[in-house]
C-alpha positions in Angstrom: -49.7 50.9 -19.2 -50.8 47.6 -20.8 -51.0 47.1 -24.5 -54.4 48.0 -26.2 -55.1 45.0 -28.4 -57.2 44.7 -31.5 -59.6 42.7 -29.4 -60.0 45.7 -27.0 -60.4 48.0 -29.9 -63.1 45.8 -31.6 -65.0 45.5 -28.3 -65.0 49.3 -27.8 -66.0 50.0 -31.4 -68.8 47.5 -31.1 -70.1 49.1 -28.0 -69.9 52.5 -29.7 -72.1 51.2 -32.6 -74.8 50.2 -30.1 -74.5 53.6 -28.3 -74.8 55.4 -31.6 -77.9 53.4 -32.6 -79.6 54.3 -29.4 -78.5 58.0 -29.2 -79.0 58.8 -33.0 -82.4 57.3 -33.2 -83.5 59.7 -30.4 -81.8 62.6 -32.0 -83.5 61.8 -35.4 -86.9 61.5 -33.7 -86.3 64.9 -31.9 -85.2 66.5 -35.2 -81.8 67.2 -33.9 -80.0 65.2 -36.7 -81.0 64.0 -40.2 -81.5 60.2 -40.7 -78.8 60.3 -43.5 -76.3 61.6 -40.9 -77.2 59.0 -38.3 -77.0 56.2 -40.9 -73.6 57.4 -42.2 -72.1 57.8 -38.8 -73.3 54.3 -37.6 -72.1 52.8 -40.8 -68.6 54.3 -40.4 -68.3 53.0 -36.9 -69.7 49.6 -37.9 -66.9 49.4 -40.6 -64.3 50.3 -38.0 -65.7 47.6 -35.6 -65.6 45.0 -38.4 -62.1 45.9 -39.3 -60.9 45.5 -35.7 -62.9 42.4 -35.2 -61.2 40.8 -38.3 -57.8 41.9 -36.9 -58.6 40.5 -33.5 -59.8 37.1 -35.0 -56.5 37.0 -37.1 -54.5 37.7 -33.9 -56.3 34.9 -32.1 -55.8 32.5 -35.0 -52.1 33.4 -35.2 -51.7 32.7 -31.5 -53.1 29.3 -31.9 -50.7 28.4 -34.6 -47.6 28.8 -32.3 
């Protein structure tokens, strides 16, 4: 199995943020979830995506130095 890189993780987390934005907005509109729940879950995944994007960018930068 190939290594799962920070770039892979960042891309996956970024896609998950978009998915949550689509799905949770429908759930809130349908009354299945509270807006506060949706906002929090999206914010948590956005923070994860940002963390992995920063790590991926650092990995890319380190690769250019050598």
